[in-house]
Legacy VTK file of the C-alpha trace (Angstrom):
# vtk DataFile Version 3.0
C-alpha trace
ASCII
DATASET POLYDATA
POINTS 465 float
139.350 124.370 80.412
138.262 120.952 79.124
139.101 120.133 75.253
135.235 118.963 75.105
133.918 122.393 75.927
134.844 123.469 72.176
135.157 120.008 70.289
133.330 116.850 70.259
134.967 113.325 69.969
134.108 113.133 66.444
135.847 116.325 65.695
138.859 115.017 67.208
138.775 111.935 65.440
138.255 114.027 61.984
141.584 116.079 63.053
143.484 112.716 63.302
142.139 111.251 60.116
143.145 114.608 58.404
146.670 114.506 59.709
146.499 110.470 58.844
145.843 111.346 55.015
148.059 114.465 54.855
151.363 112.196 53.774
152.129 108.754 53.153
154.405 108.705 56.089
154.119 105.814 58.264
153.429 106.476 62.324
155.394 105.223 65.275
153.295 105.591 68.352
154.965 105.615 71.885
153.249 103.622 74.264
154.065 103.244 77.925
150.814 101.732 79.334
150.057 104.773 81.217
146.965 107.089 80.937
148.283 109.540 78.236
149.734 107.014 75.816
146.900 104.771 76.204
144.538 107.796 75.326
146.567 108.607 72.603
146.817 105.076 70.655
143.056 104.393 71.430
142.038 107.776 69.785
144.195 107.070 66.897
142.887 103.350 66.565
139.271 104.535 66.840
139.884 107.283 64.337
141.387 104.476 61.812
138.208 102.217 62.317
136.096 105.163 60.953
138.012 105.294 57.733
137.105 103.035 54.570
139.427 100.084 54.875
141.179 100.977 51.312
142.535 104.288 53.088
144.072 102.870 56.188
147.058 100.914 54.421
149.806 103.017 55.984
151.900 101.137 58.599
151.499 102.115 62.003
154.229 101.017 64.700
153.462 100.857 68.273
156.259 100.822 70.247
156.914 100.258 74.215
160.299 100.165 75.866
161.101 97.617 78.386
164.107 98.329 80.506
164.286 94.916 81.921
163.776 96.575 85.419
160.383 97.736 84.844
157.991 97.487 88.003
156.857 93.768 87.686
153.140 94.307 87.769
153.340 96.879 85.073
156.028 94.855 82.833
153.438 92.055 82.929
150.523 94.321 82.068
152.170 95.960 79.053
153.160 92.677 77.639
149.971 91.102 77.608
148.476 94.317 76.051
151.081 94.397 73.381
150.172 90.906 72.401
146.381 91.774 72.333
147.165 94.902 69.992
148.816 92.491 67.461
145.677 90.071 67.591
143.174 92.587 67.451
144.995 94.950 64.777
144.926 91.895 62.288
141.574 90.802 63.170
140.114 94.661 62.499
142.241 94.895 59.382
144.343 97.499 60.721
147.907 97.901 59.583
149.176 98.210 63.230
152.013 96.082 64.577
153.157 96.303 68.131
156.832 95.908 69.219
158.319 95.826 72.574
161.977 97.079 72.629
164.732 96.231 75.011
168.356 97.799 75.565
171.362 95.973 74.256
173.220 93.479 76.456
175.817 95.853 77.119
173.325 98.578 78.074
171.291 97.050 80.696
171.058 98.158 84.185
172.898 95.008 86.071
175.485 95.113 83.350
176.409 98.844 84.041
175.514 98.797 87.752
176.864 95.487 88.877
179.240 94.490 85.820
181.237 97.835 85.296
180.523 99.297 88.747
178.501 102.256 87.693
176.996 103.987 90.744
173.113 104.113 91.377
171.729 106.898 89.231
171.182 110.267 90.467
169.673 113.364 89.389
173.212 114.637 88.464
174.377 111.249 86.877
171.228 109.438 85.127
173.146 107.325 83.055
170.328 104.655 82.730
167.979 106.776 80.847
170.137 107.342 77.841
170.947 103.356 77.815
167.788 101.762 78.578
165.186 104.145 77.160
166.472 106.581 74.588
168.771 104.210 72.828
166.152 101.469 72.039
163.429 103.848 70.928
165.786 106.170 68.879
167.355 102.954 67.077
163.749 102.130 66.031
162.638 105.301 64.904
165.619 105.959 62.887
165.316 102.665 61.396
161.826 103.321 60.055
163.381 106.714 58.965
166.304 104.877 56.994
163.376 102.696 55.449
160.785 105.267 54.654
162.543 108.496 54.655
160.507 110.254 57.469
157.939 109.243 60.250
155.290 110.526 62.223
155.872 110.287 65.683
152.740 110.246 67.792
153.238 111.174 71.257
150.835 111.272 74.342
152.384 114.607 75.535
150.268 117.426 76.624
150.817 121.152 76.399
152.968 122.713 78.799
153.671 119.581 80.553
157.348 120.153 80.270
159.205 123.369 79.034
162.323 121.321 78.957
160.723 118.554 76.743
158.746 121.497 74.400
162.423 122.482 73.639
162.969 119.475 71.781
160.228 119.974 69.433
161.045 122.855 66.976
158.445 125.695 66.427
158.029 125.280 62.590
155.290 123.369 61.745
153.985 121.211 58.598
151.783 123.950 56.606
148.384 123.057 57.498
148.591 120.279 59.964
149.685 119.934 63.739
152.970 118.286 62.984
156.408 119.828 64.320
159.963 118.564 63.579
161.481 116.835 66.339
164.574 118.744 67.381
166.824 115.867 68.233
165.410 112.960 65.840
166.561 113.809 62.220
163.529 112.681 60.040
160.961 112.542 62.502
157.577 114.939 62.697
155.922 115.028 66.074
152.003 114.891 66.267
150.221 115.242 69.597
146.692 114.140 69.577
146.083 115.014 73.276
148.031 118.098 73.431
145.149 120.095 74.513
143.561 117.482 76.906
143.467 117.819 80.522
144.026 115.076 83.028
140.274 114.730 83.607
139.647 114.725 79.800
142.068 112.033 79.360
139.969 109.672 82.086
136.688 111.071 80.575
137.581 109.692 77.545
139.041 106.497 78.643
136.329 105.569 80.851
133.533 106.536 78.446
134.908 103.804 76.362
135.892 101.308 79.185
137.029 98.691 76.704
139.797 99.573 74.314
139.449 98.618 70.703
142.266 95.996 71.327
140.184 94.550 74.386
141.977 95.987 77.413
139.876 97.323 80.406
140.690 100.911 80.925
138.943 100.559 84.467
141.821 98.139 85.211
144.126 100.842 84.233
142.335 103.408 86.520
142.851 100.953 89.375
146.381 100.970 88.552
146.383 104.852 89.132
144.252 104.683 92.096
146.236 105.510 95.421
149.212 106.173 93.144
151.413 109.008 93.934
152.645 110.024 90.747
151.808 110.028 86.840
153.394 107.502 84.042
156.674 107.458 82.298
156.234 108.089 78.802
157.890 107.091 75.639
161.697 108.599 76.092
163.168 109.676 73.025
165.410 112.534 74.420
167.323 113.338 77.637
164.544 116.178 78.626
162.398 113.633 80.329
162.103 113.802 84.056
162.883 110.653 86.339
159.983 108.362 86.575
160.861 107.110 89.724
157.531 107.840 91.542
155.540 106.611 88.859
153.819 103.251 88.506
155.199 102.976 85.031
158.753 103.527 85.890
161.884 101.227 86.919
161.527 99.587 90.450
165.115 99.900 90.872
165.110 103.804 90.507
167.299 105.459 92.868
166.717 109.335 91.319
164.008 109.808 93.883
164.237 109.693 97.499
161.574 107.247 98.033
159.661 104.898 95.718
156.223 106.015 96.637
154.479 104.180 93.815
156.174 100.746 94.976
155.077 101.513 98.545
151.260 102.120 97.302
151.350 98.901 95.456
152.554 96.883 98.390
150.026 98.688 100.704
147.335 97.992 97.868
148.123 93.918 98.565
151.036 93.323 96.278
152.976 92.038 99.271
155.496 89.895 97.192
157.123 93.003 96.180
158.591 94.004 99.373
161.808 92.354 98.714
162.060 94.360 95.527
161.170 97.626 97.835
164.195 96.563 100.346
166.640 96.192 97.496
165.800 99.293 95.863
166.332 101.207 99.378
169.377 99.713 100.139
170.727 100.327 96.575
169.828 104.085 97.423
171.437 104.014 100.688
174.555 103.713 98.620
174.176 107.224 97.710
175.343 108.207 101.276
178.398 110.245 101.312
179.534 108.477 104.769
179.343 104.800 102.908
181.200 106.093 99.692
184.922 105.592 100.757
184.192 101.750 101.843
181.884 101.156 98.604
183.729 102.989 95.877
186.871 103.461 94.081
188.682 106.501 94.334
189.744 106.321 90.694
186.878 105.859 87.694
186.796 103.467 84.921
188.725 105.943 82.916
191.574 105.715 85.684
191.273 109.062 86.574
191.037 110.843 90.127
188.830 113.543 90.501
188.880 116.097 93.299
186.470 118.982 93.509
187.018 122.619 93.921
186.606 122.352 97.486
189.160 119.939 97.767
187.095 116.925 98.379
187.799 113.312 96.758
185.044 112.394 94.369
184.404 108.235 94.751
183.344 106.993 91.642
182.782 103.511 90.637
182.132 100.755 92.979
184.533 98.482 94.115
184.745 94.834 92.643
183.866 93.477 96.084
181.081 95.723 96.558
179.918 94.893 92.982
180.169 90.982 94.348
178.047 92.171 97.462
175.609 93.700 95.285
175.222 90.731 93.400
174.659 88.530 96.381
171.870 90.718 97.092
170.427 90.813 94.167
170.183 86.984 93.676
168.973 86.798 97.259
166.186 89.075 96.471
165.058 87.084 93.370
165.106 83.824 95.404
162.745 85.558 98.003
160.401 86.536 95.241
160.620 83.113 93.662
158.559 81.840 96.450
155.782 83.686 95.322
156.406 82.968 91.537
159.250 80.312 90.805
159.364 81.459 86.803
160.368 85.016 88.345
163.739 86.321 86.983
165.372 89.786 88.089
168.711 89.230 86.228
169.370 87.071 83.152
171.805 84.521 82.212
173.016 86.574 79.407
173.712 89.268 81.834
175.361 87.214 84.343
177.717 85.944 81.548
178.482 89.633 80.397
178.823 90.602 84.406
181.531 87.699 84.313
182.961 88.522 81.314
183.668 92.134 82.395
184.727 91.199 86.016
187.506 88.868 84.354
188.969 90.943 81.504
188.144 94.547 82.870
188.131 94.407 86.456
190.829 91.835 87.015
188.930 89.092 89.018
191.441 86.661 88.033
189.687 84.157 90.710
186.579 84.351 88.623
184.278 84.282 91.864
180.785 84.776 89.998
179.956 80.987 89.227
180.598 80.035 92.825
178.809 83.387 93.991
175.658 82.277 91.883
175.993 78.548 92.797
176.079 79.722 96.724
172.830 81.357 96.808
170.773 79.765 93.743
171.901 76.183 94.419
172.408 75.703 90.213
175.103 76.218 88.009
175.866 79.113 85.933
174.604 78.740 82.549
176.959 78.788 79.728
180.960 78.508 79.873
183.640 81.002 79.751
187.062 80.636 77.803
189.869 81.153 79.860
192.494 79.863 77.505
194.210 83.188 77.203
192.963 84.307 80.971
195.036 84.467 84.002
193.636 82.729 87.262
194.458 82.684 90.798
197.862 80.873 90.388
198.993 84.110 88.455
197.225 86.481 90.868
199.303 85.007 93.535
202.741 85.115 91.866
201.961 88.801 90.854
201.311 89.681 94.328
204.607 88.900 95.469
206.350 90.187 92.335
204.485 93.559 92.584
205.066 94.079 96.232
208.866 93.181 95.630
209.032 95.954 92.909
206.671 98.283 94.217
204.426 98.155 90.887
200.613 98.875 91.220
199.395 95.531 90.986
196.499 96.124 89.096
198.293 97.966 86.534
200.283 95.076 85.833
197.016 93.191 85.620
195.581 95.243 83.028
198.760 95.220 80.934
198.748 91.065 81.135
194.854 91.154 80.379
195.400 93.779 77.206
198.180 91.447 75.875
196.200 88.358 76.372
193.270 89.794 74.768
195.174 90.925 71.580
197.114 87.272 71.565
196.578 85.716 68.264
195.122 88.731 66.625
196.532 89.221 63.029
196.669 93.056 63.532
197.851 94.142 66.831
198.531 97.795 66.211
195.504 98.443 68.981
197.626 96.779 71.746
199.946 100.125 71.626
197.453 102.729 72.128
195.807 100.729 74.755
199.180 100.397 76.654
199.468 104.102 76.394
196.282 104.827 77.753
196.844 102.463 80.707
200.294 104.207 81.340
198.425 107.483 81.347
195.877 106.596 84.037
196.675 108.081 87.504
198.290 105.046 89.501
198.736 107.167 92.534
197.951 105.136 95.850
195.075 106.175 98.002
197.945 107.345 100.505
199.528 109.535 98.109
195.895 111.201 97.170
195.073 111.453 100.823
198.478 113.678 101.117
197.753 115.689 98.438
194.350 116.411 100.021
196.042 117.411 103.017
198.145 119.693 101.319
195.298 121.223 99.730
193.468 121.658 102.948
196.498 123.337 104.750
196.788 125.807 101.806
192.974 126.738 101.920
193.402 127.122 105.861
196.469 129.351 105.201
LINES 1 466
465 0 1 2 3 4 5 6 7 8 9 10 11 12 13 14 15 16 17 18 19 20 21 22 23 24 25 26 27 28 29 30 31 32 33 34 35 36 37 38 39 40 41 42 43 44 45 46 47 48 49 50 51 52 53 54 55 56 57 58 59 60 61 62 63 64 65 66 67 68 69 70 71 72 73 74 75 76 77 78 79 80 81 82 83 84 85 86 87 88 89 90 91 92 93 94 95 96 97 98 99 100 101 102 103 104 105 106 107 108 109 110 111 112 113 114 115 116 117 118 119 120 121 122 123 124 125 126 127 128 129 130 131 132 133 134 135 136 137 138 139 140 141 142 143 144 145 146 147 148 149 150 151 152 153 154 155 156 157 158 159 160 161 162 163 164 165 166 167 168 169 170 171 172 173 174 175 176 177 178 179 180 181 182 183 184 185 186 187 188 189 190 191 192 193 194 195 196 197 198 199 200 201 202 203 204 205 206 207 208 209 210 211 212 213 214 215 216 217 218 219 220 221 222 223 224 225 226 227 228 229 230 231 232 233 234 235 236 237 238 239 240 241 242 243 244 245 246 247 248 249 250 251 252 253 254 255 256 257 258 259 260 261 262 263 264 265 266 267 268 269 270 271 272 273 274 275 276 277 278 279 280 281 282 283 284 285 286 287 288 289 290 291 292 293 294 295 296 297 298 299 300 301 302 303 304 305 306 307 308 309 310 311 312 313 314 315 316 317 318 319 320 321 322 323 324 325 326 327 328 329 330 331 332 333 334 335 336 337 338 339 340 341 342 343 344 345 346 347 348 349 350 351 352 353 354 355 356 357 358 359 360 361 362 363 364 365 366 367 368 369 370 371 372 373 374 375 376 377 378 379 380 381 382 383 384 385 386 387 388 389 390 391 392 393 394 395 396 397 398 399 400 401 402 403 404 405 406 407 408 409 410 411 412 413 414 415 416 417 418 419 420 421 422 423 424 425 426 427 428 429 430 431 432 433 434 435 436 437 438 439 440 441 442 443 444 445 446 447 448 449 450 451 452 453 454 455 456 457 458 459 460 461 462 463 464
């Protein structure tokens, strides 16, 4: 049943105005660029325009999270839209500001995937959502809670859209108004202006007012959805949000889904320049094939532990350093291919490359420091920035260590990690942490792969017997 069967648009605006007047708390509106969040923001914006100027002074923050691996067409669309919002709000006398949020450097997709060796995300291990979406939005919201005491979080969620998401919104409401406590964000009240809307209601509202109050064309938004295989990716403030991999408004690198139908649809609709992105995404997804894991992944995790399933199967974990290098080669080649269409196009930033280089050297023992040469071989350019190697071992030390570790039958990586720990703490006034670091290193599983295979074989023999 349509929401407009029982209410006209002015009644809906009046309800938003009543909620706005109900408290002095600022609002945070989640905007993903999709239909639901666009309708939510447009409803609020139009409702506030109908208020006297002296009543609409309460700050409203529009936030949109850019994971830095958003589908490029959508990323450009959202960036330009946020700029329009800030200009229009100022011209129209509204206390609305739009903010694009991004993950911290250590939380970006490429730093974790290529730098730390995290495996491509799956439905079981979806490490990307928390780091790239939840943390940036929650950080902003909680900063506003700290500043104002509480906030009202306006989301483009609709009733029964997701049973899991409904769980994070506690049942008790603010008396007299349609505000509910957010179960995971202390100090946040949740308001859902389109809660009763159907999908048809959303489009009816947007296309009846084709130009948004900030000047964007809703017919263009409709065109983005046309031939799409799925919906939008909403603002993510908790871990109950499903994967956005089939969505035009998700990440182009998403491997949680089997196929990226949205990117395929965009390419079929004329965005052929995105083909190298789809090829890379499909190749990345192939690394989840169990047959390929022994060649691509370590049998130990970043924590140095070996995991064996109850069925006696070895669980391959982070990508091997050499395979991480292959990933970077392919990514830089993909970027080079796309630059033929747009010379300014960038898939990975210089800051991310510098952080990956640091991780490879100091945490993954790439003492040959191969990243600068790898980058130059593909791009023909020198890597920006410098890396201080005053206390960092290099190729000469690696060659000597290879000989010594072989003679004394000591795992070379253990000695490398011990030396790295010592070099990193060299010159520090307080070196108490070095002892706990050494203890953790010795606590890791340093059995060889052959040792592990013998354990697995014994496990299989016991099971057969």
